[in-house]
PDB file of N, H, CA, C and O in Angstrom:
ATOM      1  N   MET A   1       5.903 -13.631   9.036  1.00  0.00           N
ATOM      2  CA  MET A   1       6.665 -14.430   8.096  1.00  0.00           C
ATOM      3  C   MET A   1       6.378 -13.924   6.686  1.00  0.00           C
ATOM      4  O   MET A   1       5.253 -13.536   6.370  1.00  0.00           O
ATOM      5  N   LYS A   2       7.387 -13.932   5.864  1.00  0.00           N
ATOM      6  H   LYS A   2       8.301 -14.247   6.121  1.00  0.00           H
ATOM      7  CA  LYS A   2       7.236 -13.443   4.504  1.00  0.00           C
ATOM      8  C   LYS A   2       7.645 -14.515   3.495  1.00  0.00           C
ATOM      9  O   LYS A   2       8.533 -15.327   3.752  1.00  0.00           O
ATOM     10  N   CYS A   3       6.979 -14.497   2.349  1.00  0.00           N
ATOM     11  H   CYS A   3       6.257 -13.837   2.140  1.00  0.00           H
ATOM     12  CA  CYS A   3       7.308 -15.395   1.246  1.00  0.00           C
ATOM     13  C   CYS A   3       8.668 -14.992   0.679  1.00  0.00           C
ATOM     14  O   CYS A   3       8.947 -13.804   0.515  1.00  0.00           O
ATOM     15  N   GLU A   4       9.500 -15.965   0.385  1.00  0.00           N
ATOM     16  H   GLU A   4       9.274 -16.930   0.518  1.00  0.00           H
ATOM     17  CA  GLU A   4      10.825 -15.676  -0.151  1.00  0.00           C
ATOM     18  C   GLU A   4      10.804 -15.389  -1.653  1.00  0.00           C
ATOM     19  O   GLU A   4      11.820 -14.980  -2.214  1.00  0.00           O
ATOM     20  N   ILE A   5       9.675 -15.595  -2.304  1.00  0.00           N
ATOM     21  H   ILE A   5       8.849 -15.927  -1.848  1.00  0.00           H
ATOM     22  CA  ILE A   5       9.566 -15.339  -3.739  1.00  0.00           C
ATOM     23  C   ILE A   5       8.973 -13.959  -3.997  1.00  0.00           C
ATOM     24  O   ILE A   5       9.562 -13.157  -4.721  1.00  0.00           O
ATOM     25  N   CYS A   6       7.801 -13.676  -3.404  1.00  0.00           N
ATOM     26  H   CYS A   6       7.323 -14.328  -2.816  1.00  0.00           H
ATOM     27  CA  CYS A   6       7.094 -12.425  -3.688  1.00  0.00           C
ATOM     28  C   CYS A   6       7.136 -11.420  -2.535  1.00  0.00           C
ATOM     29  O   CYS A   6       6.663 -10.295  -2.700  1.00  0.00           O
ATOM     30  N   SER A   7       7.674 -11.783  -1.398  1.00  0.00           N
ATOM     31  H   SER A   7       8.058 -12.697  -1.265  1.00  0.00           H
ATOM     32  CA  SER A   7       7.812 -10.930  -0.204  1.00  0.00           C
ATOM     33  C   SER A   7       6.485 -10.506   0.411  1.00  0.00           C
ATOM     34  O   SER A   7       6.444  -9.534   1.165  1.00  0.00           O
ATOM     35  N   ASN A   8       5.403 -11.210   0.107  1.00  0.00           N
ATOM     36  H   ASN A   8       5.436 -11.999  -0.506  1.00  0.00           H
ATOM     37  CA  ASN A   8       4.117 -10.940   0.756  1.00  0.00           C
ATOM     38  C   ASN A   8       4.080 -11.619   2.117  1.00  0.00           C
ATOM     39  O   ASN A   8       4.744 -12.632   2.335  1.00  0.00           O
ATOM     40  N   THR A   9       3.305 -11.058   3.020  1.00  0.00           N
ATOM     41  H   THR A   9       2.766 -10.235   2.843  1.00  0.00           H
ATOM     42  CA  THR A   9       3.149 -11.645   4.344  1.00  0.00           C
ATOM     43  C   THR A   9       2.290 -12.896   4.241  1.00  0.00           C
ATOM     44  O   THR A   9       1.264 -12.899   3.561  1.00  0.00           O
ATOM     45  N   ILE A  10       2.712 -13.955   4.916  1.00  0.00           N
ATOM     46  H   ILE A  10       3.546 -13.952   5.469  1.00  0.00           H
ATOM     47  CA  ILE A  10       1.994 -15.223   4.895  1.00  0.00           C
ATOM     48  C   ILE A  10       1.099 -15.302   6.120  1.00  0.00           C
ATOM     49  O   ILE A  10       1.532 -15.031   7.240  1.00  0.00           O
ATOM     50  N   GLU A  11      -0.148 -15.674   5.896  1.00  0.00           N
ATOM     51  H   GLU A  11      -0.500 -15.894   4.986  1.00  0.00           H
ATOM     52  CA  GLU A  11      -1.106 -15.798   6.988  1.00  0.00           C
ATOM     53  C   GLU A  11      -0.794 -17.030   7.838  1.00  0.00           C
ATOM     54  O   GLU A  11      -0.265 -18.030   7.352  1.00  0.00           O
ATOM     55  N   ILE A  12      -1.138 -16.925   9.119  1.00  0.00           N
ATOM     56  H   ILE A  12      -1.567 -16.112   9.514  1.00  0.00           H
ATOM     57  CA  ILE A  12      -0.942 -18.026  10.051  1.00  0.00           C
ATOM     58  C   ILE A  12      -2.297 -18.372  10.653  1.00  0.00           C
ATOM     59  O   ILE A  12      -3.049 -17.479  11.044  1.00  0.00           O
ATOM     60  N   THR A  13      -2.617 -19.678  10.730  1.00  0.00           N
ATOM     61  H   THR A  13      -2.006 -20.403  10.412  1.00  0.00           H
ATOM     62  CA  THR A  13      -3.886 -20.111  11.296  1.00  0.00           C
ATOM     63  C   THR A  13      -3.841 -20.028  12.819  1.00  0.00           C
ATOM     64  O   THR A  13      -2.790 -19.746  13.395  1.00  0.00           O
ATOM     65  N   PHE A  14      -4.959 -20.269  13.462  1.00  0.00           N
ATOM     66  H   PHE A  14      -5.813 -20.498  12.994  1.00  0.00           H
ATOM     67  CA  PHE A  14      -5.023 -20.200  14.922  1.00  0.00           C
ATOM     68  C   PHE A  14      -4.199 -21.307  15.584  1.00  0.00           C
ATOM     69  O   PHE A  14      -3.891 -21.206  16.771  1.00  0.00           O
ATOM     70  N   LEU A  15      -3.840 -22.340  14.860  1.00  0.00           N
ATOM     71  H   LEU A  15      -4.090 -22.421  13.895  1.00  0.00           H
ATOM     72  CA  LEU A  15      -2.997 -23.410  15.391  1.00  0.00           C
ATOM     73  C   LEU A  15      -1.522 -23.184  15.065  1.00  0.00           C
ATOM     74  O   LEU A  15      -0.711 -24.106  15.159  1.00  0.00           O
ATOM     75  N   GLU A  16      -1.177 -21.939  14.677  1.00  0.00           N
ATOM     76  H   GLU A  16      -1.836 -21.191  14.600  1.00  0.00           H
ATOM     77  CA  GLU A  16       0.204 -21.542  14.360  1.00  0.00           C
ATOM     78  C   GLU A  16       0.770 -22.289  13.149  1.00  0.00           C
ATOM     79  O   GLU A  16       1.974 -22.537  13.079  1.00  0.00           O
ATOM     80  N   LYS A  17      -0.096 -22.647  12.198  1.00  0.00           N
ATOM     81  H   LYS A  17      -1.074 -22.446  12.255  1.00  0.00           H
ATOM     82  CA  LYS A  17       0.353 -23.256  10.943  1.00  0.00           C
ATOM     83  C   LYS A  17       0.309 -22.199   9.855  1.00  0.00           C
ATOM     84  O   LYS A  17      -0.544 -21.312   9.882  1.00  0.00           O
ATOM     85  N   ILE A  18       1.226 -22.287   8.895  1.00  0.00           N
ATOM     86  H   ILE A  18       1.919 -23.008   8.873  1.00  0.00           H
ATOM     87  CA  ILE A  18       1.290 -21.290   7.829  1.00  0.00           C
ATOM     88  C   ILE A  18       0.358 -21.672   6.685  1.00  0.00           C
ATOM     89  O   ILE A  18       0.060 -22.848   6.475  1.00  0.00           O
ATOM     90  N   MET A  19      -0.097 -20.657   5.950  1.00  0.00           N
ATOM     91  H   MET A  19       0.145 -19.702   6.120  1.00  0.00           H
ATOM     92  CA  MET A  19      -0.917 -20.876   4.762  1.00  0.00           C
ATOM     93  C   MET A  19       0.025 -20.861   3.557  1.00  0.00           C
ATOM     94  O   MET A  19      -0.020 -19.954   2.726  1.00  0.00           O
ATOM     95  N   GLY A  20       0.855 -21.859   3.485  1.00  0.00           N
ATOM     96  H   GLY A  20       0.892 -22.596   4.160  1.00  0.00           H
ATOM     97  CA  GLY A  20       1.855 -21.975   2.436  1.00  0.00           C
ATOM     98  C   GLY A  20       2.625 -23.262   2.639  1.00  0.00           C
ATOM     99  O   GLY A  20       2.090 -24.237   3.166  1.00  0.00           O
ATOM    100  N   THR A  21       3.888 -23.267   2.218  1.00  0.00           N
ATOM    101  H   THR A  21       4.322 -22.475   1.789  1.00  0.00           H
ATOM    102  CA  THR A  21       4.677 -24.477   2.344  1.00  0.00           C
ATOM    103  C   THR A  21       6.143 -24.150   2.563  1.00  0.00           C
ATOM    104  O   THR A  21       6.612 -23.056   2.247  1.00  0.00           O
ATOM    105  N   TYR A  22       6.843 -25.109   3.102  1.00  0.00           N
ATOM    106  H   TYR A  22       6.462 -25.997   3.358  1.00  0.00           H
ATOM    107  CA  TYR A  22       8.292 -25.040   3.207  1.00  0.00           C
ATOM    108  C   TYR A  22       8.874 -25.901   2.098  1.00  0.00           C
ATOM    109  O   TYR A  22       8.375 -26.996   1.838  1.00  0.00           O
ATOM    110  N   VAL A  23       9.927 -25.416   1.440  1.00  0.00           N
ATOM    111  H   VAL A  23      10.332 -24.527   1.651  1.00  0.00           H
ATOM    112  CA  VAL A  23      10.595 -26.159   0.376  1.00  0.00           C
ATOM    113  C   VAL A  23      12.053 -26.311   0.775  1.00  0.00           C
ATOM    114  O   VAL A  23      12.724 -25.324   1.076  1.00  0.00           O
ATOM    115  N   LYS A  24      12.546 -27.547   0.779  1.00  0.00           N
ATOM    116  H   LYS A  24      12.000 -28.349   0.535  1.00  0.00           H
ATOM    117  CA  LYS A  24      13.938 -27.802   1.136  1.00  0.00           C
ATOM    118  C   LYS A  24      14.803 -27.803  -0.123  1.00  0.00           C
ATOM    119  O   LYS A  24      14.440 -28.401  -1.136  1.00  0.00           O
ATOM    120  N   ASP A  25      15.955 -27.125  -0.050  1.00  0.00           N
ATOM    121  H   ASP A  25      16.250 -26.639   0.773  1.00  0.00           H
ATOM    122  CA  ASP A  25      16.891 -27.176  -1.165  1.00  0.00           C
ATOM    123  C   ASP A  25      17.841 -28.355  -0.974  1.00  0.00           C
ATOM    124  O   ASP A  25      17.697 -29.122  -0.023  1.00  0.00           O
ATOM    125  N   GLU A  26      18.808 -28.501  -1.877  1.00  0.00           N
ATOM    126  H   GLU A  26      18.925 -27.878  -2.650  1.00  0.00           H
ATOM    127  CA  GLU A  26      19.714 -29.647  -1.830  1.00  0.00           C
ATOM    128  C   GLU A  26      20.641 -29.620  -0.619  1.00  0.00           C
ATOM    129  O   GLU A  26      21.175 -30.661  -0.234  1.00  0.00           O
ATOM    130  N   LYS A  27      20.840 -28.463  -0.016  1.00  0.00           N
ATOM    131  H   LYS A  27      20.406 -27.618  -0.328  1.00  0.00           H
ATOM    132  CA  LYS A  27      21.671 -28.354   1.180  1.00  0.00           C
ATOM    133  C   LYS A  27      20.888 -28.621   2.457  1.00  0.00           C
ATOM    134  O   LYS A  27      21.478 -28.715   3.534  1.00  0.00           O
ATOM    135  N   GLY A  28      19.570 -28.744   2.354  1.00  0.00           N
ATOM    136  H   GLY A  28      19.090 -28.667   1.480  1.00  0.00           H
ATOM    137  CA  GLY A  28      18.730 -29.022   3.501  1.00  0.00           C
ATOM    138  C   GLY A  28      18.130 -27.788   4.143  1.00  0.00           C
ATOM    139  O   GLY A  28      17.445 -27.898   5.160  1.00  0.00           O
ATOM    140  N   LYS A  29      18.372 -26.602   3.569  1.00  0.00           N
ATOM    141  H   LYS A  29      18.928 -26.513   2.743  1.00  0.00           H
ATOM    142  CA  LYS A  29      17.819 -25.374   4.116  1.00  0.00           C
ATOM    143  C   LYS A  29      16.357 -25.243   3.699  1.00  0.00           C
ATOM    144  O   LYS A  29      16.007 -25.503   2.547  1.00  0.00           O
ATOM    145  N   LYS A  30      15.499 -24.837   4.648  1.00  0.00           N
ATOM    146  H   LYS A  30      15.782 -24.626   5.583  1.00  0.00           H
ATOM    147  CA  LYS A  30      14.074 -24.668   4.367  1.00  0.00           C
ATOM    148  C   LYS A  30      13.804 -23.250   3.875  1.00  0.00           C
ATOM    149  O   LYS A  30      14.312 -22.280   4.438  1.00  0.00           O
ATOM    150  N   HIS A  31      13.000 -23.141   2.822  1.00  0.00           N
ATOM    151  H   HIS A  31      12.587 -23.929   2.365  1.00  0.00           H
ATOM    152  CA  HIS A  31      12.570 -21.860   2.283  1.00  0.00           C
ATOM    153  C   HIS A  31      11.049 -21.806   2.365  1.00  0.00           C
ATOM    154  O   HIS A  31      10.371 -22.826   2.242  1.00  0.00           O
ATOM    155  N   LEU A  32      10.529 -20.611   2.572  1.00  0.00           N
ATOM    156  H   LEU A  32      11.080 -19.782   2.672  1.00  0.00           H
ATOM    157  CA  LEU A  32       9.105 -20.421   2.767  1.00  0.00           C
ATOM    158  C   LEU A  32       8.460 -19.859   1.502  1.00  0.00           C
ATOM    159  O   LEU A  32       8.953 -18.888   0.928  1.00  0.00           O
ATOM    160  N   ALA A  33       7.354 -20.474   1.068  1.00  0.00           N
ATOM    161  H   ALA A  33       6.954 -21.263   1.534  1.00  0.00           H
ATOM    162  CA  ALA A  33       6.621 -20.011  -0.112  1.00  0.00           C
ATOM    163  C   ALA A  33       5.143 -19.871   0.242  1.00  0.00           C
ATOM    164  O   ALA A  33       4.575 -20.743   0.900  1.00  0.00           O
ATOM    165  N   CYS A  34       4.519 -18.773  -0.194  1.00  0.00           N
ATOM    166  H   CYS A  34       4.981 -18.065  -0.729  1.00  0.00           H
ATOM    167  CA  CYS A  34       3.109 -18.540   0.105  1.00  0.00           C
ATOM    168  C   CYS A  34       2.212 -19.407  -0.789  1.00  0.00           C
ATOM    169  O   CYS A  34       2.672 -20.042  -1.738  1.00  0.00           O
ATOM    170  N   PHE A  35       0.941 -19.411  -0.458  1.00  0.00           N
ATOM    171  H   PHE A  35       0.567 -18.895   0.313  1.00  0.00           H
ATOM    172  CA  PHE A  35      -0.036 -20.223  -1.182  1.00  0.00           C
ATOM    173  C   PHE A  35      -0.160 -19.779  -2.640  1.00  0.00           C
ATOM    174  O   PHE A  35      -0.283 -20.619  -3.532  1.00  0.00           O
ATOM    175  N   GLU A  36      -0.130 -18.462  -2.892  1.00  0.00           N
ATOM    176  H   GLU A  36      -0.031 -17.780  -2.168  1.00  0.00           H
ATOM    177  CA  GLU A  36      -0.282 -17.953  -4.257  1.00  0.00           C
ATOM    178  C   GLU A  36       0.900 -18.368  -5.141  1.00  0.00           C
ATOM    179  O   GLU A  36       0.708 -18.774  -6.287  1.00  0.00           O
ATOM    180  N   CYS A  37       2.110 -18.267  -4.610  1.00  0.00           N
ATOM    181  H   CYS A  37       2.267 -17.937  -3.679  1.00  0.00           H
ATOM    182  CA  CYS A  37       3.295 -18.674  -5.380  1.00  0.00           C
ATOM    183  C   CYS A  37       3.303 -20.186  -5.594  1.00  0.00           C
ATOM    184  O   CYS A  37       3.706 -20.671  -6.651  1.00  0.00           O
ATOM    185  N   GLN A  38       2.859 -20.915  -4.591  1.00  0.00           N
ATOM    186  H   GLN A  38       2.531 -20.521  -3.732  1.00  0.00           H
ATOM    187  CA  GLN A  38       2.781 -22.367  -4.705  1.00  0.00           C
ATOM    188  C   GLN A  38       1.787 -22.759  -5.790  1.00  0.00           C
ATOM    189  O   GLN A  38       1.987 -23.750  -6.492  1.00  0.00           O
ATOM    190  N   LYS A  39       0.709 -21.978  -5.930  1.00  0.00           N
ATOM    191  H   LYS A  39       0.546 -21.172  -5.361  1.00  0.00           H
ATOM    192  CA  LYS A  39      -0.302 -22.246  -6.949  1.00  0.00           C
ATOM    193  C   LYS A  39       0.246 -21.972  -8.353  1.00  0.00           C
ATOM    194  O   LYS A  39      -0.030 -22.723  -9.289  1.00  0.00           O
ATOM    195  N   LYS A  40       1.038 -20.874  -8.496  1.00  0.00           N
ATOM    196  H   LYS A  40       1.262 -20.265  -7.736  1.00  0.00           H
ATOM    197  CA  LYS A  40       1.595 -20.511  -9.799  1.00  0.00           C
ATOM    198  C   LYS A  40       2.712 -21.452 -10.223  1.00  0.00           C
ATOM    199  O   LYS A  40       2.774 -21.862 -11.382  1.00  0.00           O
ATOM    200  N   LEU A  41       3.589 -21.793  -9.296  1.00  0.00           N
ATOM    201  H   LEU A  41       3.538 -21.460  -8.355  1.00  0.00           H
ATOM    202  CA  LEU A  41       4.751 -22.634  -9.575  1.00  0.00           C
ATOM    203  C   LEU A  41       4.477 -24.032  -9.029  1.00  0.00           C
ATOM    204  O   LEU A  41       4.580 -24.261  -7.824  1.00  0.00           O
ATOM    205  N   LYS A  42       4.135 -24.947  -9.899  1.00  0.00           N
ATOM    206  H   LYS A  42       4.052 -24.761 -10.878  1.00  0.00           H
ATOM    207  CA  LYS A  42       3.616 -26.246  -9.492  1.00  0.00           C
ATOM    208  C   LYS A  42       4.656 -27.176  -8.865  1.00  0.00           C
ATOM    209  O   LYS A  42       4.334 -27.890  -7.915  1.00  0.00           O
ATOM    210  N   THR A  43       5.878 -27.185  -9.362  1.00  0.00           N
ATOM    211  H   THR A  43       6.139 -26.604 -10.133  1.00  0.00           H
ATOM    212  CA  THR A  43       6.848 -28.174  -8.905  1.00  0.00           C
ATOM    213  C   THR A  43       7.868 -27.571  -7.942  1.00  0.00           C
ATOM    214  O   THR A  43       8.049 -26.355  -7.874  1.00  0.00           O
ATOM    215  N   LYS A  44       8.520 -28.451  -7.208  1.00  0.00           N
ATOM    216  H   LYS A  44       8.373 -29.439  -7.263  1.00  0.00           H
ATOM    217  CA  LYS A  44       9.560 -28.043  -6.265  1.00  0.00           C
ATOM    218  C   LYS A  44      10.714 -27.372  -7.004  1.00  0.00           C
ATOM    219  O   LYS A  44      11.297 -26.405  -6.512  1.00  0.00           O
ATOM    220  N   LYS A  45      11.038 -27.886  -8.177  1.00  0.00           N
ATOM    221  H   LYS A  45      10.565 -28.671  -8.577  1.00  0.00           H
ATOM    222  CA  LYS A  45      12.129 -27.335  -8.979  1.00  0.00           C
ATOM    223  C   LYS A  45      11.844 -25.883  -9.382  1.00  0.00           C
ATOM    224  O   LYS A  45      12.728 -25.031  -9.298  1.00  0.00           O
ATOM    225  N   GLU A  46      10.622 -25.605  -9.815  1.00  0.00           N
ATOM    226  H   GLU A  46       9.903 -26.297  -9.882  1.00  0.00           H
ATOM    227  CA  GLU A  46      10.239 -24.245 -10.211  1.00  0.00           C
ATOM    228  C   GLU A  46      10.298 -23.284  -9.021  1.00  0.00           C
ATOM    229  O   GLU A  46      10.751 -22.148  -9.162  1.00  0.00           O
ATOM    230  N   LEU A  47       9.841 -23.737  -7.856  1.00  0.00           N
ATOM    231  H   LEU A  47       9.473 -24.660  -7.742  1.00  0.00           H
ATOM    232  CA  LEU A  47       9.886 -22.914  -6.656  1.00  0.00           C
ATOM    233  C   LEU A  47      11.330 -22.574  -6.271  1.00  0.00           C
ATOM    234  O   LEU A  47      11.634 -21.424  -5.953  1.00  0.00           O
ATOM    235  N   LEU A  48      12.206 -23.562  -6.299  1.00  0.00           N
ATOM    236  H   LEU A  48      11.959 -24.496  -6.556  1.00  0.00           H
ATOM    237  CA  LEU A  48      13.603 -23.325  -5.927  1.00  0.00           C
ATOM    238  C   LEU A  48      14.327 -22.424  -6.922  1.00  0.00           C
ATOM    239  O   LEU A  48      15.217 -21.667  -6.532  1.00  0.00           O
ATOM    240  N   GLU A  49      13.959 -22.494  -8.203  1.00  0.00           N
ATOM    241  H   GLU A  49      13.236 -23.108  -8.519  1.00  0.00           H
ATOM    242  CA  GLU A  49      14.569 -21.625  -9.200  1.00  0.00           C
ATOM    243  C   GLU A  49      14.204 -20.153  -8.942  1.00  0.00           C
ATOM    244  O   GLU A  49      15.044 -19.267  -9.099  1.00  0.00           O
ATOM    245  N   LYS A  50      12.961 -19.904  -8.551  1.00  0.00           N
ATOM    246  H   LYS A  50      12.279 -20.625  -8.424  1.00  0.00           H
ATOM    247  CA  LYS A  50      12.521 -18.534  -8.270  1.00  0.00           C
ATOM    248  C   LYS A  50      13.146 -17.991  -6.995  1.00  0.00           C
ATOM    249  O   LYS A  50      13.419 -16.794  -6.903  1.00  0.00           O
ATOM    250  N   ILE A  51      13.378 -18.860  -6.003  1.00  0.00           N
ATOM    251  H   ILE A  51      13.156 -19.832  -6.078  1.00  0.00           H
ATOM    252  CA  ILE A  51      13.973 -18.432  -4.744  1.00  0.00           C
ATOM    253  C   ILE A  51      15.439 -18.049  -4.940  1.00  0.00           C
ATOM    254  O   ILE A  51      15.907 -17.053  -4.387  1.00  0.00           O
ATOM    255  N   SER A  52      16.146 -18.831  -5.715  1.00  0.00           N
ATOM    256  H   SER A  52      15.767 -19.640  -6.164  1.00  0.00           H
ATOM    257  CA  SER A  52      17.599 -18.601  -5.904  1.00  0.00           C
ATOM    258  C   SER A  52      17.917 -17.448  -6.803  1.00  0.00           C
ATOM    259  O   SER A  52      19.089 -17.154  -7.040  1.00  0.00           O
TER     260      SER A  52
END
């Protein structure tokens, strides 16, 4: 899996959980963001602006 902002590979834990987050846009589509991008961009709005 890759981050949609920085295109880095996202790590997965042994329980198949991602080390990042999913962000839903207004249409309901899920976007994937890594932990580093989530740390830099604090709000959902900032994350969606970088993805689009």
